[in-house]
Structures are given as structure tokens and as C-alpha cells.
ROMAR-493946 format. One line per field, with one value per residue: residue number from 0; y, x, z of N, C-alpha, C in turn. Coordinates in pm, whole numbers, plus 50000, padded with zeros to 5 digits. Each point is the difference from the previous one (the first is absolute). Example, Ala and Ser with C-alpha at 12.3 -4.5 7.8 and 13.67 -1.06 7.14 Angstrom:
// ROMAR-493946
num <- c(0_1)
n_y <- c(49431_50105)
n_x <- c(51319_49965)
n_z <- c(50780_49928)
ca_y <- c(50119_50119)
ca_x <- c(49911_50082)
ca_z <- c(50000_50006)
c_y <- c(50120_50109)
c_x <- c(50090_49923)
c_z <- c(50000_50073)
This chain:
// ROMAR-493946
num <- c(0_1_2_3_4_5_6_7_8_9_10_11_12_13_14_15_16_17_18_19_20_21_22_23_24_25_26_27_28_29_30_31_32_33_34_35_36_37_38_39_40_41_42_43_44_45_46_47_48_49_50_51_52_53_54_55_56_57_58_59_60_61_62_63_64_65_66_67_68_69_70_71_72_73_74_75_76_77_78_79_80_81_82_83_84_85_86_87_88_89_90_91_92_93_94_95_96_97_98_99_100_101_102_103_104_105_106_107_108_109_110_111_112_113_114_115_116_117_118_119_120_121_122_123_124_125_126_127_128_129_130_131_132_133_134_135_136_137_138_139_140_141_142_143_144_145_146_147_148_149_150_151_152_153_154_155_156_157_158_159_160_161_162_163_164_165_166_167_168_169_170_171_172_173_174_175_176_177_178_179_180_181_182_183_184_185_186_187_188_189_190_191_192_193_194_195_196_197_198_199_200_201_202_203_204_205_206_207_208_209_210_211_212_213_214_215_216_217_218_219_220_221_222_223_224_225_226_227_228_229_230_231_232_233_234_235_236_237_238_239_240_241_242_243_244_245_246_247_248_249_250_251_252_253_254_255_256_257_258_259_260_261_262_263_264_265_266_267_268)
n_y <- c(49902_49919_49917_49991_49995_49925_49894_50032_50010_49906_49946_50076_49968_49867_49993_50157_49995_49971_50124_50028_50020_50101_49968_50109_50000_49988_49920_50055_50065_49896_49988_50060_50009_50135_49970_50006_49992_50034_50234_49996_49909_50041_50062_49975_49926_50142_49991_49892_49996_50098_50027_49893_50048_49918_50011_50034_50088_49924_50074_49955_50093_49986_49883_50020_50044_49946_49872_50071_50110_49921_50026_50173_50018_49934_49869_50056_49924_49939_50019_49960_50085_49889_50044_50068_50063_49962_49938_50044_50020_49883_49942_49982_49882_50040_49985_50131_49949_50062_49858_50051_49862_50064_49858_49892_49911_49925_50117_49974_49869_50069_50078_49858_49968_50025_50020_50014_50083_49943_50047_50007_50048_49965_49980_49966_49903_50072_49897_50122_50188_49941_49987_50110_50058_49892_50025_50121_49966_49873_50034_50105_49894_49899_50111_49992_49870_50007_50120_49951_50092_50005_49992_50119_49992_50120_49931_50091_50094_50065_50103_49973_49904_50095_49956_49920_50079_49968_49894_49885_49973_50078_50041_49909_50079_50150_50026_49934_50089_50113_49878_49960_50091_50029_50080_50076_50153_50084_50116_50037_50015_50110_49957_50100_49865_49972_50005_50111_50099_50009_49994_50107_50069_50004_50074_50086_49892_50088_50051_50062_50107_50073_50053_50127_49985_50063_50118_49922_49994_49923_50058_50079_50041_50014_50114_50012_50021_50008_50061_50008_49994_50051_50040_50022_50045_50103_49921_50071_50103_50103_50107_50105_50026_49882_49979_49953_50014_49939_50098_49881_49995_50053_50063_50018_50027_50080_50055_50002_50006_50064_50005_49946_50066_50073_50128_50094_50065_50141_50081_50077_50097)
n_x <- c(50106_50111_50068_49846_49994_50087_49978_49896_50063_50049_49885_49932_50118_50049_49850_49980_50087_50015_49959_50147_49985_49900_50091_49927_50103_49897_50108_50080_49895_49937_50050_49987_49911_49993_50099_50055_49880_50069_50028_49889_49992_49889_50072_50120_49904_49885_50122_50045_49878_50018_50117_49945_50088_50118_50076_49967_50181_49958_49981_49985_50030_50140_50013_49964_50107_50091_49961_50024_50121_50024_49893_49982_50116_50049_50016_50111_50112_49996_50142_50067_50070_50056_50109_50074_50060_50101_50037_49899_49928_50046_49961_50124_50056_49950_50021_49921_49981_49869_49964_49888_49926_49907_49970_49926_50018_49916_50065_50080_50014_50075_50090_49972_50053_50069_50053_50099_49979_50136_50009_50078_50033_50162_50125_49921_50027_49894_50074_49938_50072_50127_50041_49967_50099_50099_49963_49996_50072_50058_50032_50004_50100_50063_49995_50019_50055_50002_50056_50091_50053_50112_50127_50022_50068_49978_50059_50077_50136_50059_50069_50083_49920_49922_50078_49936_49879_50058_50115_49980_50145_49994_49950_50160_50152_49989_49966_50162_50039_49944_50089_50122_49986_49993_50096_49895_50041_50089_50013_50094_50138_50034_50070_49907_49983_49945_50089_50091_49926_49986_50130_49969_49956_50096_50046_49864_49973_50039_49906_50092_49996_50049_50110_49920_50010_50096_49913_49967_50085_49932_49930_50031_50075_49867_49951_50207_49973_49917_50041_50033_49929_49920_50122_50049_49812_50049_49972_50057_50001_50076_49950_50035_50084_50047_49961_50036_50092_49917_50005_50034_49929_49892_50085_50081_49910_49976_50179_49948_49867_50023_50079_49905_49922_50094_49910_49943_50099_50010_50113_49947_50072)
n_z <- c(50013_50085_49863_49982_50095_49992_49942_49997_50128_49895_49946_50111_50000_49980_49997_50040_49935_49877_50061_50038_50135_50015_50088_50030_50022_50110_50037_49892_50028_50027_49890_49915_50063_50036_49940_49949_49921_50078_49975_50043_50119_50053_49992_50011_50102_50010_49962_50107_50044_50002_50020_50085_50081_49965_50078_50145_50043_50109_50058_50156_50078_49889_50063_50192_50016_49996_50082_50158_49936_49917_50076_49963_50005_49914_50069_49973_49934_50068_50042_50163_50052_50042_49969_50064_49964_50032_49958_49987_50105_50020_49864_49882_50062_50028_50098_50037_49848_49937_49990_50006_49980_49965_49917_50023_49966_50110_50038_49938_50035_50123_49999_50024_50065_49920_50079_50011_50014_49972_50080_49937_50091_49884_50017_50076_50053_50043_50077_50113_49965_49958_50079_50076_49950_49967_50136_50016_49927_50073_50103_49957_50023_50100_50095_49918_50045_50119_49974_49945_50066_49876_50002_49999_49988_50113_49881_50046_49969_50094_50024_50065_50036_49996_49882_49942_50016_49887_50107_49884_50086_50047_49873_49930_50091_50043_49825_49980_50033_49911_49881_50052_50040_49855_49970_49951_50029_49945_50090_49937_50028_49866_49976_49948_49931_49866_49988_50130_49975_49922_50012_50123_49931_49954_50130_49998_50037_50081_50043_49946_50088_49949_50104_49989_50155_50045_50032_49819_49928_49923_49955_49876_50143_50051_49948_50033_50145_50002_49962_50118_50105_49924_49933_50129_49945_50039_50068_50009_50030_50084_49938_50130_50038_49923_50111_50077_49954_49937_49922_49930_50140_49888_49940_50093_50088_49897_49988_50156_50021_49914_50060_50056_49871_49964_50113_49918_50060_49978_50056_50070_49958)
ca_y <- c(50086_50184_49996_50056_50148_50085_50039_50068_50154_50016_50008_50129_50078_49912_49908_50077_49998_49914_50086_49995_50066_50116_50029_50100_49995_50160_50009_50117_50079_49911_50000_50134_50137_50011_50000_50161_49899_49861_49992_49964_49861_49981_50034_49940_49825_49963_50042_49878_49901_50086_49927_49884_49854_49843_50029_50040_49917_50128_49949_49950_50157_50092_49949_50051_50135_49988_49932_50080_50073_49942_49846_49984_49982_49869_50059_49918_49892_50069_49952_50044_50031_49950_50011_50086_50025_50106_49975_50133_50115_50002_49960_49913_49989_49985_49830_50007_49972_49923_50032_49920_50004_50090_49932_49893_49984_50012_50137_50038_49970_50078_50123_50024_50036_49844_49965_50036_50053_49973_50025_49914_50013_49904_50025_50124_49988_49984_49906_49967_50007_49903_49881_50059_50037_49909_49950_50066_49947_49892_50023_50093_49919_49952_50078_50001_49877_49922_50102_49983_50127_50034_50083_50051_49994_50094_49919_50031_50000_50121_50001_50058_49888_50023_50143_50040_49934_49991_49920_49894_49925_50017_49969_49865_49945_50071_49983_49854_49967_50040_49897_49856_50035_49965_50120_50033_50076_50083_50103_50056_50102_49961_49972_50055_49956_49930_49893_49935_49947_49836_49897_50019_49965_49808_49896_50004_49924_50083_50119_50097_50168_50080_50076_50117_50064_50159_50076_49986_50145_50017_49910_49956_49895_49927_49854_49930_49864_49951_49926_49936_49902_49975_49930_49880_49925_50084_50034_50153_50120_49988_50097_50088_50133_50034_50019_50081_50131_49992_50119_49987_49833_49903_50001_49844_49837_49972_49984_49868_49909_49987_49960_49876_49931_50011_50064_50054_50125_50117_49971_50129_50007)
ca_x <- c(49915_50104_50029_49891_50015_50138_49995_49890_50043_50149_49924_49957_50061_50099_49943_49909_50031_50111_50150_50030_49921_49997_49952_50041_50052_49956_50013_50112_49980_50077_50117_50066_49884_49879_50080_49975_49971_49910_49912_49874_50075_49861_49975_50065_49970_49923_50041_50091_49901_49938_50127_49962_50089_49936_49963_50064_50032_49968_49991_49824_49954_49941_49949_49879_49904_50008_49912_49844_50037_50008_49943_49941_50136_50031_50176_50127_50055_50019_50132_50001_50109_49938_50123_50101_50200_50062_50129_49986_50023_50126_50117_50068_50097_49918_49991_49900_49887_49861_49856_49861_49848_49913_49855_49989_49923_49829_49989_49979_49880_49883_50014_49967_50141_49998_50165_50074_50195_50071_50185_50126_50183_50103_50098_49973_50115_49971_49928_49898_49841_49962_49913_49869_49867_49970_49907_49912_49926_49946_49860_49904_49945_49889_49864_49981_49877_49873_49875_49980_50069_50095_50146_50054_50122_50099_50126_50115_50114_50046_50093_50130_50096_49909_50102_49886_49906_49913_50135_49913_50004_49857_49892_49934_49942_49915_49902_49954_49966_49838_49924_49997_49951_49855_49950_49891_50084_50140_50051_50135_50062_50033_50155_50041_49982_49933_50049_49992_49903_49909_50046_49982_49903_49959_50044_49970_49912_49855_49938_50082_49968_50149_49948_50034_50110_49980_50040_50074_50044_49883_49896_50085_50081_49933_49950_50072_49957_49861_50021_50069_49948_49912_50117_49966_49921_49885_49847_49924_50041_49989_50071_49886_50097_49995_49802_49917_50095_50020_49978_49854_49988_49927_50088_50051_49983_49946_50099_50074_49882_50018_50143_49995_49850_50119_49979_50132_49933_50077_50078_50039_50137)
ca_z <- c(50023_50001_49880_49918_50039_49894_49829_49998_50039_49949_49868_49993_50007_49872_49878_49944_49866_49964_49988_50080_50046_49992_50143_50069_50144_50060_50159_50073_50108_50126_50097_49968_50047_49853_49855_49826_49957_50132_50055_49956_49981_49907_49873_49932_49973_49913_49882_49936_49977_49867_49878_49996_50036_50029_50143_50095_50121_50097_50110_49980_50011_49901_49879_49982_49934_49828_49938_50001_49935_49901_49972_49829_49918_49972_50110_49967_50170_50078_50047_50116_50019_50135_50054_50028_50034_49991_49874_49911_50079_50064_49923_50009_50086_50129_50077_50070_49936_50059_49914_50057_49915_50031_50033_49949_49830_50031_49978_49838_49929_50048_49901_49836_49938_49870_50043_50131_49957_50142_49938_50053_49979_50067_49940_50109_50027_50072_50027_50075_49914_49843_50087_50028_49842_50010_50109_49921_49851_49968_50109_49881_49770_50101_50012_49830_49933_50126_50041_49826_49948_49952_50077_49928_50026_49942_50072_50017_50056_50124_50114_49988_49909_49825_49936_49888_50013_49819_49955_50001_50108_50134_49937_49937_50159_50073_49949_50016_50166_49987_49918_50090_50122_50005_49917_49861_49918_50039_49961_50012_49932_49884_49996_49864_49888_49983_49991_50095_50095_49947_50109_50106_50018_49938_50073_50091_49976_50003_49876_50007_50013_50008_50094_49971_50068_49987_49896_49910_49977_49964_49966_49897_50084_50083_49852_49935_50104_49954_49860_49987_50100_49844_49906_50076_50061_50119_50056_50012_50070_50116_50049_50066_49978_49875_49945_50094_49966_49894_49938_49922_49998_49907_49859_50007_49980_49881_49893_50050_49905_49875_49992_50094_49942_49861_49850_49956_50012_50000_50107_50023_49994)
c_y <- c(50184_49995_50053_50150_50113_49982_50090_50149_50059_50029_50136_50122_50006_49971_50071_50035_49890_50076_50013_50101_50178_50028_50128_49992_50125_49959_50046_50077_49946_50007_50143_50121_49994_50075_50083_49915_49909_50104_49991_49877_49911_50087_49951_49866_50003_50080_49903_49928_50041_49930_49884_49935_49869_50049_50124_49932_50152_49977_49952_50096_50045_49911_49989_50165_49991_49968_50046_50110_49965_49836_49979_49943_49846_50009_49887_49877_50100_49908_50076_49995_49960_50036_50134_49952_50132_50014_50145_50100_49997_50009_49896_50017_49998_49869_49968_49983_49916_50025_49906_50008_50095_49954_49883_49965_50003_50122_50058_49947_50027_50125_49956_49980_49849_49960_50070_50002_50021_50053_49846_50044_49990_50109_50160_49953_49941_49808_49940_50017_49931_49864_49996_49998_49879_49875_50066_49995_49899_49997_50095_49849_49948_50016_50052_49919_49967_50124_50014_50150_50011_50068_50052_50016_50132_49954_50115_49949_50111_49954_49995_49854_50008_50116_50033_49887_50011_49889_49893_49942_50015_50012_49862_49905_49976_49929_49798_49986_49999_49951_49887_50075_49995_50146_49928_50037_50051_50129_50038_50074_49976_49967_50090_49999_49901_49812_49916_49955_49886_49921_49927_49957_49817_49895_50001_49953_50087_50159_50144_50112_50104_50122_50142_50090_50132_50088_50080_50168_50033_49849_49866_49857_49910_49865_49955_49866_49950_49924_49876_49901_49905_49901_49879_49894_49949_49969_50140_50092_50024_50193_50099_50156_50043_50023_50159_50146_50064_50148_49963_49848_49942_49993_49891_49893_49952_49954_49831_49902_49969_49922_49874_49934_49940_50108_50094_50183_50072_50001_50123_49996_50059)
c_x <- c(50037_50075_49934_49976_50107_49973_49934_50000_50127_49997_49971_50131_50093_49918_49879_50045_50127_50131_50047_49955_50082_49996_50076_50039_49941_50037_50098_49985_50036_50149_50075_49922_49899_50111_49912_49869_49845_49854_49824_49997_49852_49983_50108_50037_49874_50049_50061_49879_49901_50074_49960_50156_49951_50011_50076_50007_49975_50007_49885_49946_49878_49889_49839_49959_49983_49862_49826_50021_49920_49904_49871_50061_50034_50143_50073_49976_50075_50093_49970_50119_50018_50149_50048_50134_50094_50098_49958_50087_50154_50108_50102_50094_49926_50002_49875_49835_49947_49847_49885_49905_49924_49866_50007_49944_49894_49962_50015_49847_49823_49937_49977_50178_50023_50161_50062_50187_50078_50198_50079_50126_50049_50111_50072_50188_49913_49914_49909_49857_49952_49952_49849_49958_49959_49916_49855_49936_49960_49856_49881_49977_49879_49860_49955_49966_49935_49858_49958_50031_50099_50087_50086_50184_50099_50175_50103_50108_50039_50077_50182_50051_49955_50081_49888_49884_49901_50081_49886_50027_49913_49916_49908_49963_49856_49878_49918_49991_49873_49854_50025_49910_49803_49877_49943_50103_50045_49992_50130_50061_50016_50147_50063_49994_49931_50067_50013_49891_49927_50058_49959_49802_49936_50087_49907_49821_49827_50026_50140_49917_50074_49902_50063_50120_49992_49956_50118_50006_49872_49901_50080_50092_49927_49936_50050_50020_49903_50065_50144_49956_49917_50098_50041_49965_49956_49840_49949_50104_49912_50039_49970_50079_49948_49870_49919_50131_50012_49919_49821_49981_49902_50076_50091_49928_49918_50087_50054_49919_50044_50133_49979_49924_50083_49954_50131_49889_50126_50027_50053_50153_50047)
c_z <- c(49937_49936_49917_50047_49990_49939_49959_50045_49931_49865_50008_49985_49867_49914_49934_49859_49954_50016_50159_50100_50046_50181_50108_50145_50064_50172_50065_50136_50120_50032_49906_50034_49848_49915_49897_49961_50104_50054_49959_49904_49898_49874_49932_49953_49897_49867_49941_49993_49863_49883_50004_50024_50078_50131_50072_50109_50104_50181_50060_50039_49898_49869_50078_49951_49808_49937_50022_49894_49901_49964_49888_49900_49967_50085_49905_50129_50130_50103_50137_50034_50164_50096_50015_50005_50014_49900_49924_50096_50065_49912_50028_50071_50170_50068_50077_49911_50118_49908_50069_49957_50091_50001_49888_49870_50020_50050_49864_49921_50043_49938_49810_49905_49898_50010_50132_49962_50137_49939_50065_49920_50063_49960_50141_50122_50151_50005_50053_49937_49858_50084_49992_49852_49903_50061_49979_49882_49986_50096_49891_49892_50116_49975_49862_49951_50052_49914_49772_49960_49968_50037_49884_50089_49929_50033_49958_50021_50029_50081_49982_49909_49828_49950_49871_50090_49902_49917_49980_50064_50091_49965_50047_50188_50018_49960_50078_50150_50041_50019_50103_50124_49968_49921_49881_49899_50045_49941_50011_49873_49884_49980_49880_49885_50011_49952_50097_50104_49876_50041_50112_49961_49913_50079_50152_49976_50044_49910_50082_49965_49962_50027_49934_50042_50019_49880_49958_49914_49884_49960_49908_50036_50039_49883_49932_50065_49933_49866_49996_50066_49879_49982_50103_50024_50165_49997_50023_50102_50108_50027_50047_49986_49837_49902_50111_50038_49813_49972_49974_50038_49918_49920_50074_50007_49877_49937_50108_49944_49895_49981_50061_49921_49863_49869_49998_50041_50065_50139_50040_50087_50183)
């Protein structure tokens, strides 16, 4: 029964079309605060919905608000972020990293989520932190199996042991770790070129979606990552700041969708 529930819910995110998924990550404010682009969050989410993205990634508190505010519109898939980490706020080289669960998979189900998402960070040089990361990921995976909700793991290499977090050797390591722990899909970094990313995607038996990372210099640069993800055979993209910090969110999402669909549209420089 759990596997059936997972398949149905994951299809709402990855199976809405025959093309790679367009997911907007809008969970940043919990870790980074109200950074540019996160003001008036319900209005922003409304723009994502109107652009017919496949799914949005939100913290549980915002899921409640956005469902109430947009209940008359067809909703995209909903992915619930259920954890928190100090990796972004403390930076590389720190030995006092922490992470914690903020909710359980059942809580996300009650809020109508189609999947849950958690971090898994390696390469930190902090053995105690990484042991807890692995144990936490395994614990959530078992709970997701029991209640029938997909687990998407945001697997990353960060910290003092990581010279280049886009190196394929790191991506191959932590994406395979996520598979072995029971993830149903993965959100992770782009290697920087389609060829090396294709090898990572092919070596992973579950879907990989490429994250956009920090705001790039232009929409053109961000769309280059979307193109690379398509060429690499990724299951889609998870873009946050490159969407909500764009000067024209609607235009960027249209262009990203066209790339994912294999259409040809002019790209604004």
C-alpha cells in the first residue's frame, strides 16, 4: 500500500507531462530570512501557480497559507521541506554544524503535501554531524515507506573536505548514499557540463533533479543550467532564487518550460 501511495504522489510532481519537471523552491526564508524576492510570499507563489509549474517546495507554515489563498485555482504538486540546517548560515570549515527535523512525514500528508524533502550533507569533516545526517535520512525514509509519501533527498557535498562540490565524484557518492537509504528522488548540484552530469544521472537508479543554487548573473546563465540538465537526462530542475529573484518571473518560467519541453524560444540576455 505504501509503495502505491508513493507512486501516485510522485507522479503528481514528475508525471504531469512527458518532459522534465519544473519545480520552484521557495523554502529559503526559514534559513536565510526574508531575502530579496521572498517578500509578499503568497503573491509570488500565485505567480508560480499561474505559470503552471509542476510543483513548489515550501515549508509547512506557508503550505497552509497558500492553499487557503489559492483554493480556487488548480494547484501544482506540493513538496514539504521538513528539516532545517546550519550549513548555509555557518559556512564551510565549521565543526559545530547542526540539523534537525521540524515535522514528520505524517504532518506533511495532513497538510496535503505530495512529497517531503530533507537535506543530507556530506564532506563537512564533522563525523558526528554526518552520522546524524545519515541516521536522520534513514529514519525519515522508513516513515515515508510506512505512510506512503515520497522522500526527495537534497544531497550535497559541503564543508572543509570539499574543494569542489560540483565534482562528479562527490555527486556520485552522495546521490548513491541517498538511494541506499531509501530516497525516491534526489535534488542536487549541477556538475557544470552536460557530459559529466549525464554520467551521474545514468549511474543513479532514481530520478535526479538539478538545483539552481544562488542567483546567477542573468536569466540567460540560469537557462544554460536548465539546458544542461535536459541534455544530461535529468528528471527536472529545482530552481529558487533564479526564479523569484528574476526581473521577470513569468518570462523566465515560460523560457524554462520551453527548454524543458524541447521548444525553441528566444532567450533574453
